[in-house]
N, C-alpha and C positions, 0 to 999 in steps of 0.2 A: 503494499498501499503506499504509494508517495502521500508524503507528509507538508503539512503547509507549514510554509517556513515564517517566522514572525520577527520582525527587527522591532524590539523596546526602546522608545524613546521617552526618558524621564531624568530630570536633573535630581532626583531624590534617589539615592542608593537602596533605601529602605522600600520604596515604592518598585524600584524594579526587580528587587528580590522577591518581593508579594508575588507581582505577576507573572513572574519567571515561574514560579513555585505552582502557583493557578495552572500555568498553561503547560507545564511538562506533567501532569496529572492527566491530560488529555492524549491519549496514544494518537489521534493525527496531527498531531503539533509537535513542531519543534522548534527551540529558539537559534535564529539565524543570527541574532548580534544582538548588543547592546548599543545604546546612544545616550550622551548625557545633554544636547542641547542641538537647537537645528542644524547647526553646520556640521556635527558629527554625524548626524542624520542623513542629511544630504550625502556626505563620503560612503556612509555605510551602505547605502543605498545601492551604489555604483560597486561596492566590493561584496557583498552580500547576496544580493538580488534576492530579497525577498520577496515572499508571496503578499503578505500584508503586513500594515505597520501599525503600531500602537503609537499616539502621537499626544505627547503633554503639552498645554498650551505657554504656560507661565515658566519658561528656563532663560538662561544667562546667555549672553555672545550673541544668539539667535532664537527668538520665542518661535512656538511651534506653529503658530498663523502666520509668519514670513516664510518660514519651512515648506508650508503648505504650498504657498503660492509659488516659490521656487520650485520644488519638485515636482507641480501640476503644468510646468513650463516643459519639460522634460517627458513626463509620466502622465498622459491621461488617465489610464485606466487603473494603476496601482491602486489596490485599496487601500484606504487611509481612515481608521477608526480614531478620533479625537477621544483621548481620555482625560477630563479634567474635571474640577471641582462644580457642584451645584450651587456655588456662590451667586449672589447676582453678578457680580465681575465675570466669575467664570461662564455663566449662562451665556451674559452677552459674547464674550469671545467666541464661545463654542457657536453661538448662531452666526457669529461672522465666520468661522471657518467653515460651516455648513454651507452656506451661500457662497462661498469662495469653492467650493469643488471636494469638503471632505465627505467621505463615502458616508461615515455613520457617526455616532457619540457614544460614550458610556460615562454616566455620573461617576467620579471619584468622590469617595466618602470624605469628608472634612478631617477627620479626625483618623489618621491611618493607625496612629500607635494605640489607642485605645479602642477601636473596631476593627481589628484584624479579621475576626471570624464575618463579620458584616462585608468587610471586602472582599474575601475570599467568594462569599456566596454572590455578591454583583457580578464577580470576574465567571465565575461558573455558569450562573445562569443568563448573564446578558454579554459580556465581552467574548467567551467563547462562541456561542452559537451564531455571533456575529462574524467574526474571524472564520468561521468553517464556511458559513454562507458567501461571504463576499467571496474568499477564494475559490469556490466552487464556480461562481460566476465567470470570474476572469480565468480559469484556466478551461472552461468550457468555451469563451471566446479565442481564446488561443488554439482551442482545439479542434474549432471550427476553420481557423485561419489557416492551420497546419494542415488540415484534409483536404483543403482546397487545392494546396499545394502538392497532395501525392502523398501527405506523411501524416501520420496520425499519433498522436501524442496521448498518454494518459492522463484521465483527470480524476481528481479525488472525490472518493465517495458523496455523496448530499447526506447532510446532517439529518439525523432523526426527525420526523414531524408528522403530526397529524394527516392524513391522506386529506387534498382535495374532496370535498362532498360532491357527489355526482347531481350533476344537473340534468341533462338530456344527452340523448345520442347525436351527434352533429357528424356532418360527412369531415374528410380529411381537413387537416388545418390549411394546406396550400389551397383546396377549393375554396375554403370559407373565405381567406384573404382575397380570392380573385375576385369575387361577389362583392366585395366593399366598394362601396362608390359613395360620393358626396352629392347627391340627387336634389334637384329642387325641392323646397319644403313647402308645403300645403301650411303647415304649424309650426311658425317658428318657436323656439324654447323662451317660457316666461321665466325660468331660471336656470342656475348651473349649479350644479354640485361637485365638489373635487375631492378624491381621496387618495391620499398618499403616503409613503411611509419612508423607508430607506433610500436615501439619494433625492427625497423632496424637496428639501429648502433650494436646494441648486436649481431642480426643475422647475419650481414656482417662479424663482427668480427670473428664468429665463422667458416663461409664460408671459408674466405680467409685464417685462422689460418690453416685451414685445407688441404690446396695445401700442396704440396711436390715440386713441378717445377711449374714455370710460364707457363700456358696453351698456343696453338700456336695459337691463335685468340686474337681481342681485345675484352675488357668488358666495356659494356656502363651501368651505373647507374644512375638511377633517386631517390633519396633519399628526403621526402619531408622535408626539413630544411630552415632555414634562411640561407641568404648570407653568415654572419660571420662563420657560422659551418660547411659548406662543406667543406673548407680547410683545418679545422681542423680535420674532419673526413678522408678526405684522406690521411692526414699526419700519422693518428692511423693508418689506415688500411695497411699502408706501413710498420710501425714500427713492426706489427705484423706477417706481410706474407713474400711469398716470390716474390709477384709481386709489381712493382711502380703504385700506386695509385695517381690520381693528378685530380684537376679540370680541367674540358675540356675549351680549348680557342677559339674562333672564328678563323676558317678557318686554324685549327690544322690537319696535316694528323696523320690518327688513324695507330698504328702500333700493330703488333700479341706480345701478352704477356703484353700489356699495359691496366692499367684499367682508364677509363674516367667518372668523376663523374659530373653530371650538376650542376653548380654553383647553390644557391640557389637564388631564383628571378629571374631565367632564363631559358626556355624552350631549351633543346637539341635537334636538328637536325643533320640527316648525308644525304651527299650526294655522288654520287661517280662523281672521274674526272679522265679518263683513267682508272689505275687500281689502282688509291690511293681512300681510304674512307677518307672524311673531316668532320670535326666537326662542327656544327654552334650552335651560341648563338642567342636569341631573346627575346622580352620582349612581344611577343603577348598575347592578354587578357587570365587569368587563365582558364585552361578546369579541369573541376570536382572539381573547388574550387582551385586549386593548379597550382603554376608556381615555379619550375618544375612539368610538369605533365607528369606521364607514357606514357599514351594513346600518347601523342606528339612524345614523343621518338620510342615507337613501331611502330607507324603509319609509319614513316620515314624510320626507319631501315628494316621494311617491304619491303618498294618500291625500297631500295636498294641491300638486300640480298637474297628476295623472299623466296624458300624453304631450303635455308641454312641459316636460322637466329634459335637460338635457346632464347626463351623469358623465365625469371624467375622470378616469382611474391612471394614475400616473405610477413611476417607478416604487417599487416595496415589495417586501419580503412576505411571504403567506399570502392568504387569500381574502384577506378583510375586504367587501365591496361584493365578492361575487354573488351573493345571494340578493342584496340588495340590488344589484343590476339585473339579475332576472327580472325581480319585481317590476322595476322600472320598464323592461322591455314588455312584459306582459301587458301592462298599460299604455303601452304605444309611445314610450318615450325612447331617447336617443341616446346611445352610448358612444363614448371615444375611448380608444386604450392606446396607452404610450407603446411603441415598438419596441423589439427585443433589444434593437442593437444601440439605440439610445438611453437605455434602461440602466441604473445600477445594477440592479435586482429586477429582473421580468418576473417577480412572483404574483403580486396582485393583478398589473394588465394581462399578465401570460394566462392565468386563471380564467379572465375574463373572455380572452379570446378563442381560447381551447374549448370554451361551452358554446363559442357560437354567437356572443352576446354583443360585438363589438358592429358598429357600423361604420366606425373609421378607425384604421391602426395606422398611426400616424409616429415619424419622431418627433422629439419633444418641440423642436425650431417651427413645426409647423400646427402645433394645438391652438395656439390664440387665433391664428386666421380663422380655424376650423370652429372654434366657438364663436368667433364674429359672424361667420357664414350661417351657423345654427342659430343664433339667436336675434336676425334679424329678418325682416320681410323682404322679400325679394320678387322681382315681376316675373309672370309667366314665360317661358321659355329663356329667362337667362341662364346663363353657365355659370359654373364655380371654377375660378380659378387659382 
């Protein structure tokens, strides 16, 4: 079995030792090397050739955010997991890193000396599965490229996880994709719901920076993130785009041209009150191991908007949003899925595509235009360019 080689970057010797001890207990992982700052990390990537990098943010000489930007200039696909504290300052830096191209993040406990057991639990339950999942994605990409050139390289086995629940029997995937088209819409969508997870902040940055004017319907987003992160993400999206993005509030009336992000730790649902659409937040049990969950938003939005709803599934691990997308399609709504090539992890969009639920399967740089097209009224006979 080919092991996943991990480069551990942290200025704390104690934390490097803790991370190494946890990773070495996982048979499919081996330590490729260590680095104490960003400069050493850049050099180590060249010499160690790791499959995954865990990167601290606050370090001397060169911090993790600067190192990330330098690494991304040369290596677009190397999985980089930010491992930072969940303080306000740490969350700000982590969101900056995620929107700058970090693959994912794991929150580091603030007190490593007093809570080593808690740190090990976080490493085992969060960091290790993300390392394996991200490495699998990159190795699969390399294997496809090698196969196209006549050479087949082995890929690491997939991490154990619950199987995707069956939806319905469909034609082969290639046949499904060949039938996808952006036809003229008799009923433009009156709302957009976006579900996204691993790799989501950067994907959302690409989508929202591409809009040239606010669209004329409300947008609702579920991004799997801790509570401290979602408000910061909303601020980043507002800063780079033409629409105001904010955390949703309980009992708030949704307005066209506004974007509402589910706060970390809360499910977001919608209801109709006369002509108004109202946002609601709750702490019901997680679905698909997530709160907020995409399925929760999709389900309630489908009940409110029916066949006037557009769902967008972007990069993410797992299959959150699959059941909700099925319901949206059953009610006559529309579904866009990000394509495999541009996804950090093609779990969530891949599940929707493989179930035959996607009306369009697009690279991330085409998603904004498709949203504009599917939310506007068009003249009969006009073609989608």
